[in-house]
Every structure is written in C-alpha cells, then in structure tokens.
Backbone as a chain_set.jsonl record, in Angstrom:
{"seq": "XXXXXXXXXXXXXXXXXXXXXXXXXXXXXXXXXXXXXXXXXXXXXXXXXXXXXXXXXXXXXXXXXXXXXXXXXXXXXXXXXXXXXXXXXXXXXXXXXXXXXXXXXXXXXXXXXXXXXXXXXXXXXXXXXXXXXXXXXXXXXXXXXXXXXXXXXXXXXXXXXXXXXXXXXXXXXXXXXXXXXX", "coords": {"N": [[-15.86, -9.112, 13.481], [-13.442, -11.478, 12.873], [-10.336, -12.761, 14.034], [-7.974, -14.406, 12.377], [-5.941, -17.248, 11.276], [-3.224, -16.339, 8.974], [-3.257, -17.685, 6.673], [-5.68, -18.567, 6.151], [-7.212, -16.61, 5.87], [-6.249, -15.86, 3.202], [-7.411, -18.211, 2.095], [-9.929, -17.61, 1.994], [-10.135, -15.483, -0.002], [-9.202, -16.936, -2.369], [-11.518, -18.612, -2.572], [-13.849, -16.88, -2.754], [-15.184, -16.32, -5.179], [-15.273, -14.056, -6.483], [-14.467, -11.634, -9.242], [-11.587, -12.582, -10.614], [-9.92, -10.692, -11.768], [-10.27, -7.968, -10.648], [-9.107, -7.522, -7.853], [-7.344, -5.557, -5.623], [-3.963, -4.318, -4.331], [-2.047, -3.549, -1.302], [0.921, -2.93, 0.459], [3.421, -3.046, 2.935], [6.265, -2.461, 4.997], [5.625, -3.211, 8.743], [4.153, -0.856, 10.775], [5.118, -0.764, 13.563], [6.908, -2.869, 14.356], [8.438, -6.253, 13.684], [7.76, -7.341, 10.499], [5.3, -7.396, 7.814], [2.767, -5.515, 6.651], [-0.6, -6.192, 4.695], [-2.939, -5.016, 2.508], [-5.851, -6.563, 0.923], [-8.152, -5.568, -1.558], [-11.634, -6.057, -3.019], [-14.376, -5.009, -4.867], [-16.666, -6.493, -4.74], [-16.175, -8.585, -2.837], [-15.057, -7.483, -0.655], [-12.545, -6.143, 1.903], [-9.683, -7.081, 3.023], [-7.341, -7.682, 5.68], [-3.74, -8.443, 6.592], [-1.594, -9.301, 8.459], [2.025, -10.383, 8.449], [5.052, -12.255, 9.361], [8.597, -13.272, 8.651], [9.137, -16.16, 9.756], [11.262, -18.187, 9.703], [13.606, -18.808, 7.098], [12.089, -20.569, 5.567], [9.098, -20.473, 6.551], [6.493, -18.849, 6.814], [4.38, -16.485, 9.247], [1.211, -15.31, 10.456], [-1.424, -13.29, 10.946], [-4.895, -12.391, 10.316], [-7.611, -10.541, 9.296], [-11.141, -9.902, 7.832], [-11.864, -6.908, 7.09], [-13.647, -5.154, 5.846], [-17.097, -5.143, 4.666], [-17.623, -4.504, 1.853], [-15.765, -2.825, -0.866], [-15.83, 0.478, -0.469], [-15.869, 3.796, -2.032], [-14.265, 5.597, -0.571], [-12.337, 3.997, 0.589], [-11.573, 2.609, -1.303], [-10.21, 4.293, -2.72], [-7.644, 4.515, -1.765], [-6.289, 2.118, -2.558], [-4.491, 0.909, -5.087], [-5.104, 1.824, -8.561], [-4.056, 1.778, -11.059], [-1.323, -0.106, -12.724], [1.144, -0.034, -10.731], [2.699, -2.062, -9.761], [2.441, -5.685, -9.508], [0.337, -8.138, -8.232], [-0.384, -11.563, -7.285], [-2.468, -14.247, -6.263], [-2.457, -17.598, -5.613], [-3.891, -21.021, -6.199], [-3.016, -24.167, -5.315], [-2.858, -26.63, -7.814], [-5.281, -29.435, -8.099], [-4.654, -32.181, -7.765], [-2.439, -34.475, -10.287], [-3.174, -34.64, -12.693], [-4.754, -32.144, -13.185], [-2.535, -30.579, -12.68], [-0.821, -30.934, -14.722], [-2.523, -30.02, -16.786], [-2.583, -27.174, -16.303], [0.066, -26.767, -16.632], [0.489, -27.178, -19.102], [-1.683, -25.326, -20.471], [-0.116, -22.882, -19.547], [2.261, -23.216, -20.878], [1.397, -23.017, -23.623], [0.448, -20.354, -23.597], [2.623, -18.727, -23.191], [4.388, -19.374, -25.736], [2.386, -18.148, -27.429], [2.563, -15.751, -26.821], [5.422, -15.309, -27.32], [5.541, -15.413, -30.038], [4.164, -13.235, -31.043], [3.403, -9.643, -30.921], [2.959, -7.976, -27.828], [2.141, -6.897, -24.564], [3.397, -5.994, -21.581], [1.501, -6.024, -19.807], [-0.5, -7.615, -21.061], [0.532, -10.164, -20.995], [0.859, -10.622, -18.322], [-1.81, -10.634, -17.774], [-2.658, -12.815, -19.342], [-1.081, -15.316, -18.305], [-2.005, -15.403, -15.666], [-4.868, -16.294, -16.43], [-4.294, -18.411, -17.622], [-3.121, -20.046, -15.436], [-5.134, -20.251, -14.282], [-5.671, -18.113, -11.393], [-7.296, -17.075, -8.717], [-7.057, -14.442, -7.932], [-6.09, -11.388, -8.69], [-4.093, -8.264, -9.499], [-3.154, -4.84, -9.629], [-0.565, -3.427, -7.482], [0.476, -1.718, -4.768], [3.742, -1.473, -3.42], [5.957, -1.177, -1.046], [9.254, -2.286, -0.451], [10.851, -1.037, 1.452], [10.146, 0.483, 3.224], [6.878, 2.309, 3.968], [3.983, 2.846, 2.217], [2.134, 5.745, 1.715], [-0.484, 5.112, 1.667], [-1.23, 3.074, 2.871], [-0.751, 3.763, 5.749], [-3.213, 5.682, 5.832], [-5.099, 3.404, 5.632], [-4.66, 1.855, 7.851], [-5.107, 3.606, 9.632], [-8.101, 4.232, 9.207], [-8.857, 1.851, 9.846], [-8.159, 1.301, 12.505], [-9.125, -0.007, 15.166], [-9.026, -2.675, 14.492], [-6.404, -2.785, 13.072], [-5.092, -2.575, 16.07], [-5.578, -4.812, 17.423], [-4.682, -6.959, 15.775], [-2.209, -6.422, 15.597], [-1.275, -6.788, 18.302], [-2.141, -9.688, 18.287], [0.204, -10.562, 16.448], [2.146, -9.807, 17.496], [2.199, -11.444, 19.858], [2.507, -13.959, 18.509], [4.957, -13.466, 17.611], [6.6, -13.235, 19.821], [6.231, -15.975, 21.016], [7.646, -17.13, 19.202], [10.083, -16.766, 19.55], [11.354, -14.977, 17.837], [11.867, -12.454, 18.373], [13.962, -11.546, 19.476], [17.624, -10.925, 19.364], [20.852, -11.835, 18.557], [22.322, -13.171, 21.687]], "CA": [[-14.912, -9.383, 12.736], [-12.638, -12.383, 13.444], [-8.728, -12.755, 13.592], [-7.587, -15.92, 11.894], [-4.521, -17.031, 10.73], [-2.979, -15.317, 7.37], [-3.433, -18.611, 5.192], [-7.371, -18.866, 6.256], [-7.613, -15.365, 5.048], [-6.008, -16.001, 1.745], [-8.224, -19.216, 1.322], [-11.068, -16.718, 1.709], [-9.891, -14.792, -0.976], [-9.544, -17.42, -3.039], [-12.931, -19.023, -2.579], [-14.523, -15.724, -2.776], [-15.719, -16.334, -6.157], [-14.926, -12.745, -7.069], [-13.638, -11.647, -10.666], [-10.164, -12.389, -10.322], [-9.188, -9.501, -12.043], [-10.87, -7.002, -9.812], [-8.536, -7.273, -6.809], [-6.186, -4.646, -5.532], [-3.913, -4.613, -3.151], [-1.11, -2.329, -1.015], [1.764, -3.743, 1.424], [4.657, -2.32, 3.032], [6.556, -2.568, 6.244], [5.073, -3.1, 9.565], [4.433, 0.346, 11.278], [5.303, -1.082, 14.877], [7.613, -4.017, 14.853], [8.671, -7.105, 12.916], [6.683, -8.209, 9.578], [4.494, -6.632, 6.953], [1.306, -5.042, 6.522], [-1.109, -6.413, 3.626], [-4.401, -5.043, 2.404], [-6.294, -6.75, -0.394], [-9.741, -5.446, -1.579], [-12.271, -6.283, -4.272], [-15.666, -4.117, -4.787], [-17.974, -7.5, -4.253], [-15.613, -9.434, -1.665], [-14.58, -6.594, 0.632], [-11.117, -5.662, 2.176], [-8.805, -8.064, 3.972], [-5.921, -6.78, 6.254], [-2.945, -9.449, 6.717], [0.039, -9.09, 9.088], [3.083, -11.638, 8.431], [6.499, -12.031, 9.374], [9.161, -14.668, 8.15], [9.685, -17.205, 11.39], [12.655, -18.317, 9.035], [13.644, -18.479, 5.261], [11.141, -21.332, 5.053], [8.156, -20.394, 7.364], [5.806, -17.361, 7.16], [3.459, -16.926, 10.109], [0.547, -14.208, 10.422], [-2.749, -13.239, 11.196], [-5.63, -11.412, 9.503], [-9.155, -10.251, 9.147], [-11.974, -8.942, 6.593], [-12.212, -5.547, 7.758], [-15.112, -4.557, 5.314], [-17.771, -6.103, 3.377], [-17.517, -4.231, 0.391], [-14.819, -1.925, -1.104], [-16.453, 1.618, -0.793], [-15.175, 4.533, -2.845], [-13.269, 6.435, 0.112], [-11.399, 2.834, 1.241], [-11.059, 2.272, -2.636], [-9.412, 5.688, -3.255], [-6.127, 4.106, -0.854], [-5.709, 1.058, -3.016], [-3.809, 1.386, -6.479], [-5.99, 1.722, -9.963], [-2.883, 1.387, -12.06], [-0.379, -1.136, -12.566], [2.494, -0.011, -10.543], [3.197, -3.397, -9.732], [1.234, -6.579, -9.737], [0.537, -9.224, -7.174], [-1.429, -12.691, -7.501], [-2.641, -15.301, -5.504], [-2.801, -18.873, -6.572], [-3.987, -22.043, -5.311], [-2.323, -25.084, -6.144], [-3.799, -27.654, -8.766], [-5.894, -30.319, -7.558], [-3.929, -33.423, -8.673], [-1.408, -34.204, -10.956], [-3.9, -34.208, -14.253], [-4.971, -30.672, -13.291], [-1.349, -29.736, -12.681], [-0.374, -31.192, -16.126], [-3.23, -29.376, -18.048], [-2.336, -25.875, -16.136], [1.438, -26.305, -17.227], [0.288, -27.131, -20.931], [-1.85, -24.108, -20.859], [0.831, -22.107, -19.463], [3.33, -23.401, -21.96], [0.792, -22.718, -24.878], [0.185, -18.8, -23.366], [4.06, -18.272, -23.505], [4.627, -19.605, -26.937], [1.422, -17.468, -28.353], [2.916, -14.139, -26.613], [6.734, -15.007, -27.828], [5.499, -15.269, -31.434], [3.279, -12.174, -31.49], [3.715, -8.785, -30.342], [2.457, -8.305, -26.776], [2.263, -5.825, -23.832], [3.594, -6.651, -20.386], [-0.112, -6.346, -19.044], [-1.455, -8.541, -21.757], [1.009, -11.344, -20.9], [0.424, -10.974, -16.954], [-3.518, -11.421, -17.547], [-3.115, -14.005, -20.027], [-0.561, -16.097, -17.699], [-2.984, -15.301, -14.742], [-5.961, -16.916, -16.831], [-3.682, -20.043, -17.898], [-2.91, -20.853, -14.058], [-6.433, -20.098, -12.855], [-5.509, -17.324, -10.573], [-8.399, -16.557, -8.068], [-7.12, -13.197, -7.435], [-4.756, -10.508, -9.098], [-4.227, -6.984, -10.015], [-2.4, -3.969, -9.134], [-0.212, -3.392, -6.124], [1.249, -0.905, -4.353], [4.336, -2.193, -2.608], [7.531, -0.519, -0.757], [9.863, -3.352, 0.621], [11.968, -0.502, 2.548], [8.942, 1.307, 4.351], [5.368, 2.128, 4.068], [3.339, 3.788, 1.327], [1.303, 6.667, 2.812], [-1.987, 4.952, 1.616], [-0.911, 1.755, 4.042], [-1.18, 4.388, 7.124], [-4.354, 5.746, 5.978], [-5.77, 2.311, 5.955], [-4.553, 1.52, 9.443], [-5.913, 4.646, 10.622], [-9.489, 3.806, 9.368], [-9.427, 0.271, 10.704], [-7.612, 1.261, 13.831], [-9.004, -1.108, 15.995], [-8.639, -4.143, 13.848], [-4.786, -2.595, 13.658], [-4.227, -3.076, 17.486], [-5.618, -6.132, 17.458], [-3.651, -7.831, 14.96], [-0.657, -6.079, 16.135], [-1.378, -7.719, 19.375], [-1.919, -11.063, 17.82], [1.29, -10.851, 15.73], [3.301, -9.801, 18.708], [2.403, -12.653, 20.374], [3.283, -15.115, 17.725], [6.519, -13.449, 17.374], [7.234, -13.505, 21.249], [5.822, -17.38, 21.23], [8.354, -18.095, 18.247], [11.529, -16.209, 19.995], [11.848, -14.003, 16.819], [12.048, -10.98, 18.528], [15.281, -11.206, 19.989], [18.775, -10.956, 18.353], [21.896, -12.788, 19.318], [22.941, -12.681, 22.937]], "C": [[-13.869, -10.504, 13.869], [-11.152, -12.633, 13.167], [-8.603, -14.249, 13.606], [-6.163, -16.044, 11.294], [-4.395, -16.891, 9.207], [-3.743, -16.321, 6.379], [-4.986, -18.907, 5.206], [-8.032, -17.518, 5.442], [-7.44, -15.342, 3.394], [-6.684, -17.14, 0.973], [-9.544, -18.482, 1.074], [-11.09, -15.888, 0.468], [-9.788, -15.541, -2.21], [-10.629, -18.419, -3.739], [-13.928, -18.104, -2.822], [-15.486, -15.91, -3.895], [-16.026, -15.036, -7.136], [-14.367, -12.654, -8.411], [-12.232, -11.353, -10.047], [-9.482, -10.93, -10.806], [-9.698, -8.142, -11.402], [-10.082, -6.775, -8.285], [-7.362, -6.049, -7.122], [-5.381, -4.839, -4.257], [-2.541, -3.125, -2.536], [-0.57, -2.976, 0.399], [3.113, -2.834, 1.444], [4.969, -2.935, 4.445], [5.925, -2.708, 7.624], [5.158, -1.727, 10.407], [5.218, 0.029, 12.742], [6.124, -2.427, 15.036], [7.856, -4.675, 13.263], [7.614, -7.356, 11.727], [6.698, -6.871, 8.877], [3.223, -6.66, 7.113], [0.686, -5.385, 4.917], [-2.465, -6.11, 3.637], [-4.612, -5.519, 0.832], [-8.045, -6.411, -0.543], [-10.159, -5.41, -2.771], [-13.736, -5.65, -4.055], [-16.555, -4.889, -4.379], [-17.239, -8.011, -3.408], [-15.244, -9.081, -0.88], [-13.257, -6.223, 0.755], [-10.862, -6.684, 3.347], [-7.648, -7.499, 4.744], [-5.239, -8.263, 6.653], [-1.441, -8.742, 7.577], [0.834, -10.39, 9.367], [4.275, -11.357, 8.827], [6.982, -13.435, 9.101], [9.657, -14.903, 9.421], [11.07, -17.59, 10.758], [12.462, -18.608, 7.864], [12.519, -19.539, 4.597], [9.549, -21.379, 5.567], [7.693, -19.159, 7.318], [4.665, -17.519, 8.117], [2.684, -15.764, 9.921], [-0.941, -14.344, 11.086], [-3.493, -12.174, 10.277], [-7.011, -11.475, 9.769], [-9.878, -9.705, 8.134], [-12.075, -7.738, 7.734], [-13.5, -4.673, 7.187], [-15.763, -5.188, 4.318], [-17.74, -6.047, 1.955], [-16.604, -2.947, 0.235], [-15.466, -0.664, -1.368], [-15.319, 2.751, -1.943], [-13.804, 5.286, -2.012], [-11.764, 5.276, 0.506], [-10.648, 2.64, -0.024], [-9.928, 3.124, -3.261], [-7.593, 5.299, -2.703], [-5.53, 2.82, -1.585], [-5.543, 1.453, -4.646], [-4.876, 0.963, -7.629], [-5.034, 1.193, -10.809], [-1.9, 0.702, -11.77], [0.89, -0.795, -11.992], [3.283, -1.317, -10.006], [2.288, -4.365, -9.8], [1.434, -7.286, -8.697], [-0.828, -10.291, -7.914], [-1.467, -13.872, -6.26], [-3.073, -16.464, -6.37], [-2.998, -19.86, -5.608], [-3.306, -23.62, -6.279], [-3.278, -26.149, -6.871], [-4.397, -28.863, -7.887], [-5.595, -31.851, -7.987], [-3.203, -33.421, -9.457], [-2.268, -34.078, -12.6], [-4.186, -32.832, -14.238], [-3.68, -29.905, -13.109], [-0.755, -29.824, -13.928], [-1.137, -30.009, -17.109], [-3.054, -27.604, -17.918], [-1.081, -25.451, -16.739], [1.283, -26.1, -18.918], [-0.323, -25.875, -21.361], [-0.972, -23.036, -20.628], [1.812, -21.964, -20.633], [2.707, -22.673, -23.309], [0.665, -21.006, -25.311], [1.675, -18.247, -23.768], [4.537, -18.314, -24.722], [3.852, -18.648, -27.704], [2.348, -16.02, -28.37], [4.538, -14.138, -26.937], [6.393, -15.004, -29.336], [4.618, -14.092, -31.927], [3.752, -10.984, -30.425], [2.322, -8.6, -29.392], [2.668, -7.1, -25.874], [3.012, -6.827, -22.6], [2.124, -6.997, -19.443], [-0.818, -7.226, -19.475], [-1.079, -10.002, -21.248], [0.767, -11.46, -19.347], [-0.889, -11.561, -16.873], [-3.564, -12.784, -18.277], [-2.29, -15.419, -18.999], [-1.472, -16.425, -16.134], [-4.1, -16.227, -14.941], [-5.395, -18.648, -16.98], [-3.672, -20.67, -16.425], [-4.31, -20.761, -13.359], [-6.341, -19.184, -11.869], [-6.865, -16.893, -9.693], [-8.555, -15.087, -7.646], [-5.677, -12.458, -8.041], [-4.959, -9.255, -9.68], [-3.08, -6.066, -9.539], [-1.879, -3.662, -7.536], [0.701, -2.136, -5.922], [2.076, -1.259, -3.247], [5.643, -1.301, -2.252], [8.099, -1.612, 0.566], [10.779, -2.167, 1.557], [11.186, 0.107, 3.54], [7.74, 1.192, 4.053], [4.75, 2.851, 3.21], [2.453, 4.634, 2.151], [-0.182, 6.155, 2.891], [-2.248, 3.683, 2.906], [-1.186, 2.702, 5.343], [-2.508, 5.061, 7.171], [-5.168, 4.645, 6.207], [-5.875, 1.938, 7.214], [-5.412, 2.607, 10.157], [-7.408, 4.53, 10.718], [-9.62, 2.668, 10.19], [-8.619, 0.289, 11.945], [-7.741, 0.191, 14.744], [-8.952, -2.371, 15.757], [-6.861, -3.916, 13.884], [-4.345, -3.169, 14.701], [-4.728, -4.297, 17.833], [-4.95, -7.358, 16.67], [-2.682, -7.176, 15.193], [-0.193, -6.854, 17.197], [-1.228, -9.408, 19.289], [-0.785, -11.548, 17.129], [2.533, -10.736, 16.516], [3.421, -10.824, 19.619], [2.791, -14.095, 19.696], [4.789, -15.056, 17.544], [7.267, -13.515, 18.694], [7.287, -15.113, 21.482], [7.11, -18.169, 20.491], [10.03, -17.623, 18.544], [12.25, -15.451, 18.783], [12.398, -12.625, 17.026], [13.307, -10.622, 19.343], [16.774, -11.397, 19.26], [20.0, -11.882, 19.01], [22.278, -12.237, 20.566], [24.597, -12.963, 23.096]], "O": [[-13.638, -10.414, 15.075], [-10.805, -12.7, 11.988], [-8.957, -15.066, 14.457], [-5.436, -15.122, 10.925], [-5.241, -17.236, 8.382], [-4.577, -15.992, 5.536], [-5.478, -19.488, 4.238], [-8.998, -17.453, 4.681], [-8.251, -14.932, 2.565], [-6.69, -17.246, -0.254], [-10.201, -18.71, 0.058], [-12.184, -15.648, -0.042], [-10.222, -14.973, -3.211], [-10.674, -18.863, -4.887], [-15.012, -18.591, -3.142], [-16.662, -15.668, -3.623], [-16.724, -14.974, -8.148], [-13.741, -13.645, -8.785], [-11.821, -10.43, -9.343], [-8.651, -10.279, -10.174], [-9.273, -7.149, -11.993], [-10.487, -5.846, -7.586], [-6.769, -5.704, -8.144], [-5.864, -5.378, -3.261], [-2.254, -2.102, -3.158], [-1.312, -3.429, 1.27], [3.678, -2.199, 0.554], [4.209, -3.72, 5.01], [5.342, -1.624, 7.613], [6.3, -1.435, 10.762], [6.1, 0.862, 12.951], [5.848, -3.062, 16.055], [7.664, -4.152, 12.165], [6.479, -7.603, 12.136], [7.381, -5.853, 8.99], [2.578, -7.586, 7.604], [1.321, -4.953, 3.955], [-3.234, -6.635, 4.443], [-3.97, -5.155, -0.153], [-8.942, -6.876, 0.161], [-9.478, -4.914, -3.668], [-14.236, -5.851, -2.948], [-17.409, -4.388, -3.647], [-18.05, -7.914, -2.486], [-14.897, -9.874, -0.006], [-12.69, -5.94, -0.3], [-11.593, -6.995, 4.287], [-6.987, -6.684, 4.102], [-5.981, -9.186, 6.99], [-0.593, -7.922, 7.224], [0.528, -11.252, 10.19], [4.667, -10.199, 8.686], [6.317, -14.467, 9.195], [10.385, -14.164, 10.084], [12.054, -17.243, 11.411], [11.32, -18.712, 7.416], [12.116, -19.448, 3.437], [8.792, -22.213, 5.071], [8.418, -18.271, 7.767], [3.943, -18.507, 7.985], [3.258, -14.943, 9.205], [-1.424, -15.347, 11.611], [-2.915, -11.298, 9.635], [-7.524, -12.389, 10.415], [-9.243, -8.928, 7.421], [-12.319, -7.802, 8.939], [-14.155, -3.822, 7.788], [-15.253, -5.691, 3.317], [-17.79, -6.939, 1.108], [-16.657, -2.073, 1.1], [-15.763, -0.527, -2.555], [-14.252, 2.415, -2.457], [-12.701, 5.51, -2.51], [-10.587, 5.608, 0.645], [-9.424, 2.518, -0.048], [-9.034, 2.787, -4.037], [-6.581, 5.771, -3.221], [-4.395, 2.452, -1.284], [-6.329, 2.156, -5.281], [-5.429, -0.137, -7.59], [-5.243, 0.082, -11.296], [-1.455, 0.758, -10.623], [1.867, -1.186, -12.631], [4.51, -1.345, -9.922], [1.177, -3.994, -10.18], [2.52, -7.237, -8.12], [-1.763, -10.01, -8.664], [-0.529, -14.202, -5.533], [-3.743, -16.456, -7.403], [-2.533, -19.812, -4.469], [-3.23, -23.894, -7.476], [-4.392, -26.413, -6.418], [-3.758, -29.14, -6.872], [-6.452, -32.543, -8.536], [-2.917, -32.262, -9.756], [-1.806, -33.385, -13.507], [-3.895, -32.211, -15.261], [-3.664, -28.697, -13.344], [-0.139, -28.833, -14.321], [-0.568, -29.293, -17.934], [-3.244, -26.822, -18.85], [-0.883, -24.342, -17.237], [1.745, -25.253, -19.683], [0.135, -25.258, -22.322], [-0.981, -22.156, -21.489], [2.112, -20.92, -21.211], [3.378, -21.883, -23.974], [0.71, -20.451, -26.409], [1.797, -17.374, -24.627], [5.196, -17.323, -25.039], [4.436, -18.185, -28.685], [2.734, -15.375, -29.345], [5.072, -13.033, -26.848], [7.272, -14.4, -29.949], [4.365, -13.986, -33.127], [4.321, -11.223, -29.36], [1.159, -8.842, -29.717], [3.377, -6.214, -26.351], [3.154, -8.048, -22.661], [1.853, -7.924, -18.68], [-1.683, -7.768, -18.787], [-1.916, -10.888, -21.074], [0.411, -12.598, -19.042], [-1.205, -12.565, -16.235], [-4.309, -13.706, -17.945], [-2.9, -16.488, -18.969], [-1.533, -17.544, -15.626], [-4.454, -16.942, -14.004], [-5.912, -19.693, -16.587], [-4.205, -21.767, -16.257], [-4.572, -21.094, -12.203], [-7.258, -19.467, -11.097], [-7.562, -16.15, -10.384], [-9.565, -14.54, -7.203], [-4.525, -12.862, -7.886], [-5.967, -9.092, -10.367], [-2.078, -6.598, -9.061], [-2.641, -3.662, -6.57], [1.479, -1.671, -6.754], [1.538, -1.406, -2.15], [6.289, -0.773, -3.157], [7.76, -1.78, 1.738], [11.439, -2.674, 2.464], [11.615, 0.222, 4.688], [7.312, 0.06, 3.83], [5.044, 4.01, 3.5], [2.056, 4.221, 3.24], [-0.983, 6.503, 3.759], [-3.238, 3.52, 3.619], [-2.041, 2.198, 6.071], [-3.072, 5.139, 8.263], [-6.057, 4.836, 7.036], [-6.96, 1.696, 7.743], [-6.222, 2.43, 11.066], [-8.026, 4.642, 11.776], [-10.422, 2.573, 11.12], [-8.395, -0.811, 12.449], [-6.783, -0.482, 15.124], [-8.841, -3.199, 16.661], [-6.119, -4.651, 14.535], [-3.48, -4.044, 14.68], [-4.107, -4.861, 18.734], [-4.806, -8.511, 17.077], [-1.833, -7.826, 14.582], [0.876, -7.465, 17.228], [-0.502, -10.155, 19.945], [-0.603, -12.765, 17.079], [3.609, -11.309, 16.342], [4.49, -11.135, 20.144], [3.261, -15.079, 20.269], [5.608, -15.963, 17.394], [8.459, -13.821, 18.702], [8.261, -15.58, 22.071], [7.566, -19.266, 20.816], [10.989, -18.043, 17.898], [13.472, -15.316, 18.721], [13.069, -11.9, 16.291], [13.548, -9.495, 19.777], [16.776, -12.316, 18.441], [19.805, -12.574, 20.01], [22.551, -11.042, 20.673], [25.193, -12.588, 24.105]]}, "num_chains": 1, "name": "protein.A"}
C-alpha cells in the first residue's frame, strides 16, 4: 500500500477502465479531527480510501491509498447499493473541441429529458454518459457526522486508517489550519 496525494488516487479511479456505473461510495466527517473520509469501491477496480480537508475555500488537500484490489462481499456490504445519494468523478475535456462536443451532447441530453417522461435516475445516468464521467454511482454521505458503515470500513482497514490519519494530520499542521484565531 502506498500513501499518495488524494488527486493521484482520483486519477487512478478515472483511468481504471472499470465500468463507470459500477462504483459505489461512502463518506462523512473524519472520526478524529478536521476533514472528511471517503471510500470508493468497484468490484473490478478495488477499494480506495481518501482523507481530505479544505485548506481554504479554494483549495482541498488530502491523502489516500488503494486498500483492496477487489471489492469482496464483506466490504461491498458496507457500500450502498441503492441510490440514497449520487456521486460522480469527472475529468476535464482534453482541449476546446472535446469540451464543445461534451457540451453539445449534454445539451441534447437535457433537451431529450425535458421533452419526454423521465426519472431522476435515468436523467443522472444519461448526463453522466454525456459528460463521459469515468466513475459514478450510489453514495451514502452524512454531512453532519459519520455513517455507521464508514466506521466499519475504518475498523477493517485499521492500519491504513492510522497511517492516513497521521499523514493528514501532518498536512493540516503544516498548513496551520489546526489552530483557531488567537
């Protein structure tokens, strides 16, 4: 296991080549300090853990690691199957022409859904296809605390949890965001 910058982990997710719709996620407040915990899982791409915090309103910093090569039944039971909420990871288009093409596909998708009966899930999936999202799916997220399954995952990956917490605490300390006004 290698601890890396959180953006490198997301790059691994976007470049995994896994079925974009097969991803699932769970996130919430960090158990022991400033920031948030996030687990992303896919049956064929594995499980990734990220710890992030907002350095300021314009910059997010964090660390992460791949904690499992495959998403087995036990670990998978901690990640949502149903669409309680949704998440998506996107990559920027490569160049102006690609951006215009994605924007055109997105506009056509929205128009098609506006003119016909649809469901929120169908709209979400079609929008993700139009913008070529490499990873999206159901997500359990608690913006005011921690979902129980987040604690279960942390217990299963206790060693990684401790290492990532230490690395994140070091980042937070180095950025001087662990202190209030004095």
